[in-house]
TORNU-466268 format. One record per residue (C-alpha): residue number from 1; residue in one letter; x, y, z. Coordinates in Angstrom, 1 decimal, padded with zeros to 4 digits. Layout:
+-----+------+--------+--------+--------+
! seq ! type !      X !      Y !      Z !
+-----+------+--------+--------+--------+
! NUM !    A !      X !      Y !      Z !
...
+-----+------+--------+--------+--------+
% end
This chain:
+-----+------+--------+--------+--------+
! seq ! type !      X !      Y !      Z !
+-----+------+--------+--------+--------+
!   1 !    M !  000.0 !  000.0 !  000.0 !
!   2 !    A !  001.4 !  003.4 ! -001.0 !
!   3 !    T !  002.4 !  005.9 !  001.6 !
!   4 !    T !  002.3 !  009.7 !  001.2 !
!   5 !    V !  004.2 !  012.4 !  003.1 !
!   6 !    I !  002.7 !  015.9 !  003.2 !
!   7 !    T !  005.6 !  018.1 !  004.1 !
!   8 !    N !  006.5 !  021.8 !  004.5 !
!   9 !    I !  003.4 !  022.4 !  006.6 !
!  10 !    S !  003.6 !  025.7 !  008.4 !
!  11 !    S !  001.3 !  024.8 !  011.2 !
!  12 !    L ! -000.3 !  021.4 !  011.8 !
!  13 !    V ! -003.4 !  021.0 !  014.1 !
!  14 !    T ! -003.3 !  017.4 !  015.5 !
!  15 !    N ! -005.8 !  017.9 !  018.4 !
!  16 !    D ! -003.5 !  015.7 !  020.4 !
!  17 !    P ! -001.8 !  017.7 !  023.2 !
!  18 !    S !  000.8 !  015.0 !  023.6 !
!  19 !    L !  002.1 !  015.7 !  020.1 !
!  20 !    G !  002.4 !  019.5 !  020.1 !
!  21 !    A !  001.6 !  022.8 !  021.8 !
!  22 !    G ! -001.7 !  023.5 !  023.6 !
!  23 !    P ! -005.1 !  021.8 !  023.3 !
!  24 !    L ! -004.7 !  021.7 !  019.5 !
!  25 !    G ! -001.4 !  019.9 !  019.7 !
!  26 !    L !  000.1 !  022.4 !  017.2 !
!  27 !    I !  003.3 !  021.4 !  015.4 !
!  28 !    E !  005.1 !  024.0 !  013.4 !
!  29 !    D !  007.3 !  023.2 !  010.4 !
!  30 !    A !  005.5 !  019.9 !  010.3 !
!  31 !    A !  004.9 !  016.8 !  008.2 !
!  32 !    V !  002.3 !  014.0 !  008.1 !
!  33 !    V !  002.7 !  010.6 !  006.7 !
!  34 !    V ! -000.4 !  008.8 !  005.4 !
!  35 !    D ! -000.5 !  005.0 !  004.9 !
!  36 !    G ! -003.6 !  003.8 !  003.2 !
!  37 !    D ! -006.6 !  005.4 !  005.0 !
!  38 !    R ! -004.7 !  006.1 !  008.2 !
!  39 !    V ! -002.3 !  008.6 !  009.6 !
!  40 !    A !  001.0 !  006.7 !  010.2 !
!  41 !    W !  003.2 !  009.5 !  011.5 !
!  42 !    V !  003.2 !  013.2 !  012.4 !
!  43 !    G !  006.1 !  015.4 !  013.6 !
!  44 !    T !  008.5 !  018.1 !  012.5 !
!  45 !    V !  009.5 !  018.0 !  008.9 !
!  46 !    G !  013.1 !  017.1 !  009.6 !
!  47 !    G !  012.1 !  013.8 !  011.2 !
!  48 !    A !  009.7 !  012.6 !  008.6 !
!  49 !    P !  010.3 !  009.1 !  007.4 !
!  50 !    A !  010.5 !  008.2 !  003.7 !
!  51 !    A !  007.3 !  007.7 !  001.7 !
!  52 !    D !  006.3 !  006.6 ! -001.7 !
!  53 !    E !  004.8 !  009.9 ! -002.7 !
!  54 !    R !  005.5 !  013.5 ! -001.5 !
!  55 !    V !  003.2 !  016.5 ! -001.4 !
!  56 !    D !  004.6 !  019.9 ! -000.7 !
!  57 !    A !  002.2 !  022.0 !  001.4 !
!  58 !    G !  004.0 !  025.1 !  000.5 !
!  59 !    G !  004.2 !  026.6 !  003.9 !
!  60 !    R !  000.4 !  026.3 !  004.5 !
!  61 !    A ! -001.6 !  025.0 !  007.4 !
!  62 !    V ! -003.2 !  021.6 !  007.8 !
!  63 !    L ! -005.9 !  020.6 !  010.2 !
!  64 !    P ! -008.2 !  017.6 !  010.6 !
!  65 !    G ! -011.2 !  017.4 !  008.2 !
!  66 !    F ! -014.2 !  019.2 !  009.7 !
!  67 !    V ! -016.7 !  016.9 !  011.5 !
!  68 !    D ! -020.2 !  018.3 !  010.9 !
!  69 !    S ! -022.4 !  016.4 !  013.4 !
!  70 !    H ! -025.8 !  018.0 !  012.7 !
!  71 !    S ! -027.4 !  018.5 !  009.3 !
!  72 !    H ! -030.7 !  017.9 !  007.5 !
!  73 !    L ! -029.8 !  017.2 !  003.8 !
!  74 !    V ! -032.5 !  014.8 !  002.6 !
!  75 !    F ! -035.0 !  017.3 !  001.3 !
!  76 !    A ! -036.4 !  018.9 ! -001.9 !
!  77 !    G ! -037.2 !  022.5 ! -002.7 !
!  78 !    D ! -036.0 !  025.5 ! -000.7 !
!  79 !    R ! -037.6 !  028.2 !  001.4 !
!  80 !    T ! -036.4 !  031.4 ! -000.2 !
!  81 !    A ! -039.7 !  033.2 !  000.3 !
!  82 !    E ! -039.6 !  032.4 !  004.0 !
!  83 !    F ! -036.1 !  033.6 !  004.4 !
!  84 !    N ! -036.9 !  036.8 !  002.5 !
!  85 !    A ! -039.9 !  037.4 !  004.7 !
!  86 !    R ! -037.9 !  036.8 !  007.8 !
!  87 !    M ! -035.2 !  039.2 !  006.8 !
!  88 !    S ! -038.0 !  041.7 !  006.3 !
!  89 !    G ! -039.3 !  041.3 !  009.8 !
!  90 !    R ! -041.1 !  038.0 !  010.3 !
!  91 !    S ! -039.9 !  035.9 !  013.2 !
!  92 !    Y ! -038.8 !  032.3 !  012.9 !
!  93 !    S ! -040.9 !  029.4 !  014.1 !
!  94 !    A ! -040.9 !  025.6 !  013.6 !
!  95 !    G ! -043.9 !  025.7 !  011.4 !
!  96 !    G ! -042.0 !  026.3 !  008.1 !
!  97 !    I ! -040.8 !  022.7 !  008.2 !
!  98 !    R ! -044.2 !  021.7 !  006.7 !
!  99 !    V ! -043.3 !  023.5 !  003.4 !
! 100 !    T ! -040.2 !  021.3 !  003.0 !
! 101 !    V ! -042.1 !  018.2 !  004.0 !
! 102 !    A ! -044.6 !  018.7 !  001.2 !
! 103 !    A ! -041.8 !  019.2 ! -001.4 !
! 104 !    T ! -039.8 !  016.3 ! -000.1 !
! 105 !    R ! -042.8 !  013.9 ! -000.2 !
! 106 !    A ! -043.3 !  015.0 ! -003.9 !
! 107 !    A ! -039.7 !  014.4 ! -005.0 !
! 108 !    S ! -038.4 !  011.2 ! -006.5 !
! 109 !    D ! -035.7 !  009.0 ! -004.9 !
! 110 !    E ! -033.4 !  010.2 ! -007.7 !
! 111 !    E ! -034.0 !  013.8 ! -007.0 !
! 112 !    L ! -033.4 !  013.4 ! -003.3 !
! 113 !    A ! -030.2 !  011.4 ! -003.8 !
! 114 !    A ! -028.9 !  014.0 ! -006.3 !
! 115 !    N ! -029.6 !  016.8 ! -003.9 !
! 116 !    L ! -027.8 !  015.0 ! -001.1 !
! 117 !    R ! -024.8 !  014.3 ! -003.3 !
! 118 !    R ! -024.7 !  018.0 ! -004.3 !
! 119 !    Y ! -024.6 !  019.2 ! -000.6 !
! 120 !    L ! -022.1 !  016.5 !  000.5 !
! 121 !    R ! -019.8 !  017.6 ! -002.3 !
! 122 !    E ! -020.4 !  021.3 ! -001.4 !
! 123 !    A ! -019.4 !  020.5 !  002.2 !
! 124 !    L ! -016.3 !  018.5 !  001.1 !
! 125 !    R ! -015.1 !  021.5 ! -000.9 !
! 126 !    Q ! -015.1 !  023.4 !  002.4 !
! 127 !    G ! -013.1 !  020.8 !  004.3 !
! 128 !    T ! -015.9 !  018.6 !  005.8 !
! 129 !    T ! -014.9 !  015.0 !  005.7 !
! 130 !    T ! -017.5 !  013.5 !  008.1 !
! 131 !    L ! -021.1 !  014.6 !  008.0 !
! 132 !    E ! -024.2 !  013.4 !  010.0 !
! 133 !    T ! -027.6 !  013.9 !  008.4 !
! 134 !    K ! -031.1 !  013.2 !  009.4 !
! 135 !    S ! -034.5 !  012.3 !  008.1 !
! 136 !    G ! -037.4 !  014.4 !  009.3 !
! 137 !    Y ! -038.9 !  015.8 !  006.1 !
! 138 !    G ! -041.1 !  012.8 !  005.3 !
! 139 !    L ! -043.0 !  012.2 !  008.5 !
! 140 !    T ! -044.7 !  009.0 !  007.3 !
! 141 !    V ! -043.4 !  005.5 !  007.7 !
! 142 !    E ! -042.6 !  005.1 !  004.0 !
! 143 !    Q ! -041.1 !  008.6 !  003.6 !
! 144 !    E ! -038.9 !  008.5 !  006.6 !
! 145 !    A ! -037.6 !  005.0 !  005.8 !
! 146 !    R ! -036.9 !  006.2 !  002.2 !
! 147 !    A ! -035.0 !  009.3 !  003.5 !
! 148 !    L ! -032.8 !  007.1 !  005.7 !
! 149 !    R ! -032.1 !  004.6 !  003.0 !
! 150 !    I ! -031.0 !  007.4 !  000.7 !
! 151 !    A ! -028.8 !  009.0 !  003.4 !
! 152 !    A ! -027.2 !  005.7 !  004.5 !
! 153 !    A ! -026.1 !  005.1 !  000.9 !
! 154 !    Q ! -024.0 !  008.2 !  001.0 !
! 155 !    T ! -022.9 !  009.0 !  004.5 !
! 156 !    D ! -022.1 !  006.8 !  007.5 !
! 157 !    E ! -023.7 !  008.9 !  010.2 !
! 158 !    V ! -027.5 !  008.8 !  009.9 !
! 159 !    T ! -030.2 !  009.9 !  012.3 !
! 160 !    Y ! -033.9 !  009.0 !  012.5 !
! 161 !    L ! -035.8 !  012.2 !  013.1 !
! 162 !    G ! -039.4 !  011.2 !  012.6 !
! 163 !    A ! -040.1 !  013.5 !  015.6 !
! 164 !    H ! -039.2 !  016.7 !  013.8 !
! 165 !    I ! -042.7 !  018.2 !  014.0 !
! 166 !    V ! -046.3 !  016.8 !  014.2 !
! 167 !    P ! -047.3 !  016.7 !  010.5 !
! 168 !    P ! -050.6 !  018.3 !  009.4 !
! 169 !    D ! -052.4 !  015.0 !  008.9 !
! 170 !    H ! -051.9 !  014.3 !  012.7 !
! 171 !    A ! -052.5 !  017.9 !  013.9 !
! 172 !    D ! -055.5 !  016.8 !  015.9 !
! 173 !    D ! -053.9 !  013.6 !  017.2 !
! 174 !    P ! -050.3 !  014.3 !  018.4 !
! 175 !    A ! -050.4 !  011.3 !  020.7 !
! 176 !    G ! -051.3 !  009.1 !  017.7 !
! 177 !    Y ! -048.3 !  010.5 !  015.9 !
! 178 !    V ! -046.0 !  009.7 !  018.8 !
! 179 !    D ! -047.3 !  006.2 !  018.7 !
! 180 !    L ! -046.5 !  006.0 !  015.0 !
! 181 !    V ! -043.0 !  007.4 !  015.5 !
! 182 !    T ! -042.3 !  004.9 !  018.3 !
! 183 !    G ! -044.0 !  002.0 !  016.6 !
! 184 !    P ! -044.3 !  001.2 !  012.8 !
! 185 !    M ! -042.1 !  004.1 !  011.8 !
! 186 !    L ! -039.3 !  003.1 !  014.2 !
! 187 !    D ! -039.6 ! -000.5 !  013.0 !
! 188 !    A ! -039.1 !  000.7 !  009.4 !
! 189 !    C ! -036.3 !  003.2 !  010.2 !
! 190 !    A ! -034.1 !  001.6 !  012.8 !
! 191 !    P ! -032.2 ! -000.7 !  010.4 !
! 192 !    H ! -031.0 !  002.3 !  008.5 !
! 193 !    A ! -029.9 !  004.6 !  011.3 !
! 194 !    R ! -027.4 !  004.9 !  014.1 !
! 195 !    W ! -029.1 !  007.7 !  016.0 !
! 196 !    I ! -032.5 !  008.9 !  017.0 !
! 197 !    D ! -033.3 !  012.6 !  017.5 !
! 198 !    V ! -036.3 !  014.7 !  018.5 !
! 199 !    F ! -037.1 !  018.4 !  018.3 !
! 200 !    C ! -038.0 !  019.1 !  021.9 !
! 201 !    E ! -039.5 !  022.6 !  021.6 !
! 202 !    K ! -042.7 !  024.5 !  021.8 !
! 203 !    G ! -044.6 !  023.8 !  018.6 !
! 204 !    A ! -042.9 !  020.5 !  018.2 !
! 205 !    F ! -042.6 !  017.9 !  021.0 !
! 206 !    D ! -042.8 !  018.4 !  024.8 !
! 207 !    G ! -040.6 !  016.7 !  027.3 !
! 208 !    D ! -042.8 !  013.8 !  028.0 !
! 209 !    Q ! -043.3 !  013.1 !  024.3 !
! 210 !    A ! -039.6 !  013.4 !  023.7 !
! 211 !    R ! -038.7 !  011.0 !  026.5 !
! 212 !    T ! -041.1 !  008.4 !  025.1 !
! 213 !    I ! -039.6 !  008.7 !  021.6 !
! 214 !    L ! -036.0 !  008.6 !  022.7 !
! 215 !    T ! -036.6 !  005.8 !  025.1 !
! 216 !    A ! -038.2 !  003.7 !  022.4 !
! 217 !    G ! -035.4 !  004.4 !  020.0 !
! 218 !    A ! -032.8 !  003.4 !  022.6 !
! 219 !    A ! -034.6 !  000.2 !  023.2 !
! 220 !    R ! -034.0 ! -000.5 !  019.4 !
! 221 !    G ! -030.3 !  000.3 !  019.7 !
! 222 !    L ! -030.4 !  003.9 !  018.5 !
! 223 !    V ! -028.4 !  006.4 !  020.4 !
! 224 !    P ! -030.2 !  009.6 !  021.4 !
! 225 !    R ! -029.5 !  013.1 !  020.2 !
! 226 !    V ! -031.8 !  016.0 !  021.0 !
! 227 !    H ! -032.7 !  019.3 !  019.4 !
! 228 !    A ! -032.7 !  021.2 !  022.7 !
! 229 !    N ! -033.5 !  024.7 !  023.9 !
! 230 !    Q ! -033.3 !  026.4 !  020.6 !
! 231 !    L ! -036.2 !  028.7 !  020.6 !
! 232 !    S ! -037.0 !  028.9 !  024.3 !
! 233 !    Y ! -036.1 !  027.5 !  027.7 !
! 234 !    G ! -037.3 !  024.0 !  028.1 !
! 235 !    P ! -036.6 !  020.4 !  029.2 !
! 236 !    G ! -034.5 !  019.4 !  026.2 !
! 237 !    V ! -031.0 !  019.7 !  027.7 !
! 238 !    Q ! -031.9 !  018.1 !  031.0 !
! 239 !    L ! -033.6 !  015.2 !  029.2 !
! 240 !    A ! -030.6 !  014.8 !  026.9 !
! 241 !    V ! -028.2 !  014.5 !  029.8 !
! 242 !    E ! -030.5 !  012.2 !  031.8 !
! 243 !    L ! -030.9 !  009.8 !  028.9 !
! 244 !    G ! -027.2 !  009.8 !  028.0 !
! 245 !    A ! -027.7 !  011.5 !  024.7 !
! 246 !    A ! -024.5 !  012.0 !  022.6 !
! 247 !    S ! -025.4 !  015.6 !  022.1 !
! 248 !    A ! -027.8 !  018.4 !  022.9 !
! 249 !    D ! -028.0 !  020.5 !  019.9 !
! 250 !    H ! -028.6 !  024.3 !  019.7 !
! 251 !    C ! -028.4 !  025.0 !  023.5 !
! 252 !    T ! -029.3 !  028.7 !  022.9 !
! 253 !    H ! -031.5 !  029.2 !  026.0 !
! 254 !    L ! -029.8 !  027.7 !  029.0 !
! 255 !    T ! -030.4 !  028.0 !  032.8 !
! 256 !    D ! -027.5 !  027.6 !  035.2 !
! 257 !    A ! -028.8 !  024.1 !  035.9 !
! 258 !    D ! -028.7 !  023.2 !  032.2 !
! 259 !    V ! -025.1 !  024.4 !  032.0 !
! 260 !    D ! -024.1 !  022.5 !  035.1 !
! 261 !    A ! -025.7 !  019.3 !  033.6 !
! 262 !    L ! -023.8 !  019.6 !  030.4 !
! 263 !    A ! -020.6 !  020.3 !  032.3 !
! 264 !    S ! -021.0 !  017.3 !  034.5 !
! 265 !    G ! -022.1 !  014.7 !  031.9 !
! 266 !    D ! -020.9 !  013.1 !  028.7 !
! 267 !    T ! -023.5 !  014.9 !  026.5 !
! 268 !    V ! -021.8 !  017.3 !  024.1 !
! 269 !    A ! -023.3 !  020.8 !  023.7 !
! 270 !    T ! -023.5 !  021.2 !  019.9 !
! 271 !    L ! -023.8 !  024.8 !  018.8 !
! 272 !    L ! -025.2 !  025.8 !  015.4 !
! 273 !    P ! -024.4 !  029.5 !  014.7 !
! 274 !    G ! -025.7 !  029.3 !  011.2 !
! 275 !    A ! -029.2 !  029.0 !  012.6 !
! 276 !    E ! -028.9 !  032.2 !  014.7 !
! 277 !    F ! -027.3 !  034.0 !  011.8 !
! 278 !    S ! -030.1 !  033.0 !  009.4 !
! 279 !    T ! -033.0 !  033.7 !  011.9 !
! 280 !    R ! -031.5 !  036.8 !  013.6 !
! 281 !    A ! -032.0 !  035.0 !  016.9 !
! 282 !    Q ! -030.0 !  035.2 !  020.2 !
! 283 !    W ! -026.5 !  033.7 !  019.9 !
! 284 !    P ! -025.6 !  030.7 !  022.1 !
! 285 !    N ! -023.2 !  031.6 !  024.8 !
! 286 !    A ! -020.3 !  029.3 !  024.1 !
! 287 !    R ! -018.0 !  031.1 !  026.6 !
! 288 !    R ! -020.4 !  030.2 !  029.4 !
! 289 !    L ! -020.4 !  026.6 !  028.5 !
! 290 !    L ! -016.6 !  026.4 !  028.0 !
! 291 !    D ! -015.9 !  028.1 !  031.2 !
! 292 !    A ! -018.1 !  025.6 !  033.0 !
! 293 !    G ! -016.2 !  022.7 !  031.6 !
! 294 !    A ! -018.7 !  021.5 !  029.0 !
! 295 !    T ! -017.6 !  019.8 !  025.8 !
! 296 !    V ! -018.6 !  022.0 !  022.9 !
! 297 !    A ! -019.0 !  021.1 !  019.2 !
! 298 !    L ! -019.8 !  023.3 !  016.2 !
! 299 !    S ! -022.0 !  022.3 !  013.3 !
! 300 !    T ! -023.7 !  023.8 !  010.4 !
! 301 !    D ! -027.3 !  022.6 !  010.9 !
! 302 !    C ! -027.5 !  022.8 !  007.1 !
! 303 !    N ! -031.2 !  022.7 !  006.2 !
! 304 !    P ! -033.4 !  024.7 !  003.8 !
! 305 !    G ! -035.3 !  026.7 !  006.4 !
! 306 !    S ! -033.2 !  028.0 !  009.3 !
! 307 !    S ! -029.5 !  027.5 !  008.3 !
! 308 !    F ! -028.9 !  026.9 !  004.6 !
! 309 !    T ! -025.2 !  026.8 !  004.8 !
! 310 !    S ! -022.8 !  023.8 !  004.5 !
! 311 !    S ! -019.7 !  025.9 !  005.5 !
! 312 !    M ! -018.0 !  024.9 !  008.6 !
! 313 !    P ! -015.4 !  027.7 !  008.2 !
! 314 !    F ! -018.3 !  030.2 !  008.2 !
! 315 !    C ! -019.6 !  028.6 !  011.4 !
! 316 !    V ! -016.1 !  028.9 !  013.0 !
! 317 !    A ! -015.9 !  032.6 !  012.1 !
! 318 !    L ! -019.4 !  033.2 !  013.6 !
! 319 !    A ! -018.5 !  031.3 !  016.8 !
! 320 !    V ! -015.4 !  033.5 !  017.2 !
! 321 !    R ! -017.1 !  036.8 !  016.3 !
! 322 !    D ! -020.4 !  036.3 !  018.1 !
! 323 !    M ! -020.3 !  033.4 !  020.6 !
! 324 !    G ! -017.2 !  034.2 !  022.7 !
! 325 !    M ! -014.9 !  031.4 !  021.4 !
! 326 !    T ! -011.3 !  031.8 !  020.6 !
! 327 !    P ! -010.1 !  030.7 !  017.2 !
! 328 !    D ! -008.4 !  027.7 !  018.8 !
! 329 !    E ! -011.6 !  026.7 !  020.7 !
! 330 !    A ! -013.7 !  027.1 !  017.5 !
! 331 !    V ! -011.4 !  025.0 !  015.4 !
! 332 !    W ! -011.3 !  022.3 !  018.1 !
! 333 !    A ! -015.1 !  022.3 !  018.4 !
! 334 !    A ! -015.5 !  022.0 !  014.6 !
! 335 !    T ! -013.2 !  019.0 !  014.4 !
! 336 !    A ! -012.6 !  017.1 !  017.7 !
! 337 !    G ! -015.8 !  018.5 !  019.2 !
! 338 !    G ! -017.8 !  017.1 !  016.3 !
! 339 !    A ! -016.1 !  013.8 !  016.7 !
! 340 !    A ! -017.1 !  013.7 !  020.3 !
! 341 !    A ! -020.7 !  014.5 !  019.4 !
! 342 !    L ! -020.6 !  011.5 !  017.2 !
! 343 !    R ! -018.8 !  009.4 !  019.7 !
! 344 !    R ! -016.0 !  008.8 !  017.3 !
! 345 !    T ! -012.3 !  008.5 !  018.2 !
! 346 !    D ! -011.0 !  007.9 !  014.7 !
! 347 !    I ! -011.8 !  011.3 !  013.2 !
! 348 !    G ! -011.3 !  014.9 !  014.3 !
! 349 !    R ! -007.6 !  014.4 !  015.1 !
! 350 !    L ! -004.4 !  013.9 !  013.2 !
! 351 !    S ! -002.3 !  011.5 !  015.2 !
! 352 !    P ! -001.1 !  008.0 !  014.4 !
! 353 !    G ! -003.9 !  005.6 !  013.9 !
! 354 !    A ! -006.5 !  008.2 !  013.1 !
! 355 !    R ! -008.4 !  008.2 !  009.8 !
! 356 !    A ! -006.5 !  010.2 !  007.3 !
! 357 !    D ! -009.0 !  013.1 !  006.9 !
! 358 !    L ! -007.1 !  016.3 !  006.3 !
! 359 !    A ! -007.8 !  019.9 !  005.1 !
! 360 !    L ! -005.0 !  022.0 !  003.6 !
! 361 !    L ! -005.7 !  025.7 !  004.0 !
! 362 !    D ! -004.4 !  028.4 !  001.6 !
! 363 !    A ! -003.1 !  030.2 !  004.7 !
! 364 !    P ! -000.3 !  029.8 !  007.2 !
! 365 !    S ! -002.5 !  029.2 !  010.3 !
! 366 !    H ! -005.9 !  027.8 !  011.3 !
! 367 !    V ! -006.6 !  031.2 !  012.8 !
! 368 !    H ! -007.2 !  032.5 !  009.3 !
! 369 !    L ! -010.6 !  030.6 !  009.3 !
! 370 !    A ! -011.9 !  033.4 !  011.6 !
! 371 !    Y ! -009.5 !  036.1 !  010.5 !
! 372 !    R ! -010.6 !  035.9 !  006.9 !
! 373 !    P ! -014.3 !  035.1 !  007.0 !
! 374 !    G ! -016.0 !  034.2 !  003.8 !
! 375 !    V ! -012.8 !  033.5 !  001.9 !
! 376 !    P ! -012.6 !  030.0 !  000.4 !
! 377 !    L ! -009.4 !  029.0 !  002.2 !
! 378 !    V ! -009.6 !  025.2 !  001.8 !
! 379 !    S ! -007.4 !  024.3 ! -001.1 !
! 380 !    A ! -007.1 !  020.5 ! -000.8 !
! 381 !    V ! -008.9 !  017.8 !  001.1 !
! 382 !    W ! -007.9 !  014.2 !  001.8 !
! 383 !    R ! -010.6 !  011.7 !  003.0 !
! 384 !    R ! -009.7 !  008.3 !  004.1 !
! 385 !    G ! -006.2 !  008.9 !  002.7 !
! 386 !    V ! -007.5 !  009.8 ! -000.8 !
! 387 !    R ! -007.1 !  013.3 ! -002.2 !
! 388 !    E ! -010.6 !  014.4 ! -003.1 !
! 389 !    L ! -010.0 !  018.0 ! -003.9 !
+-----+------+--------+--------+--------+
% end
């Protein structure tokens, strides 16, 4: 199997403090050796072992591929009109999801698969090498299972989100819809997913409903995740920690007790600044979470309604500018933090044995991701050791 050495790296983010400086494990004047789909060696350029192929990074920075642990990419249509109205003064609510549900139900398998490929490629061009995506725009047994089959064919982190909203055809019987989500729909969807999620929020599912759904999924081997405390204070974060969810996502409206719970448990607080940007909502307070000792991840929440961006660099810049994170903290959250939110140890780091997912920046430092917002800095991407860009 051929080996490749990437050399002349100005600054290498390993996310392994045993290998370099600080929490990012930074190595200057660095090199990386890739053997097959794994990192075989990292260190200073002078100590790099011989390899079959050589890539000159040209004095640019390298970091782990971004790990986007929260997206909604199996959908059809868009919600341009809704966004335009919101930017003209209308507030955001969960109800707009129904527009995407109608368009998604009407789309063919081929259309949905093509859309998904498009957005995965778009994310890859911006350095994302691992991406979780959800169902949630079908909301019938057949449609949710279809979405998960399509997702599982293209990405290895798939989440069942039948509990996105109560669809119009069950508006008068939400309890009946919960029975559907935890019964026939779960039966059809569990074989295609690793995770189960629920939108625990006013206008979606309350705490008791969310508990029922997540508990049923866990009994089928699906690991919980929770859309928690996005639009208002509520039970989502506490429920996520209680049930051992991998992540509580959004975490915009937190009490002191919520922050303490996240800091004391294994549930990652996944922050989604694209949603606040796109809805002009209150920013999550990342500084508060970090200072309390919580593990924080950043993700795009890419979806057609509230955060139609696939750019992890953009989310890094927003987190630094508006959420109280340092550039180092934001980059860690977008790589190692996302891996923690997916309970993965093989990604989000560049140390021997890790998956060889790397992003080469057209910049001398990872700090440029926040320093030069909106600039397409990712110039090359390796995924599983193969150069994709």
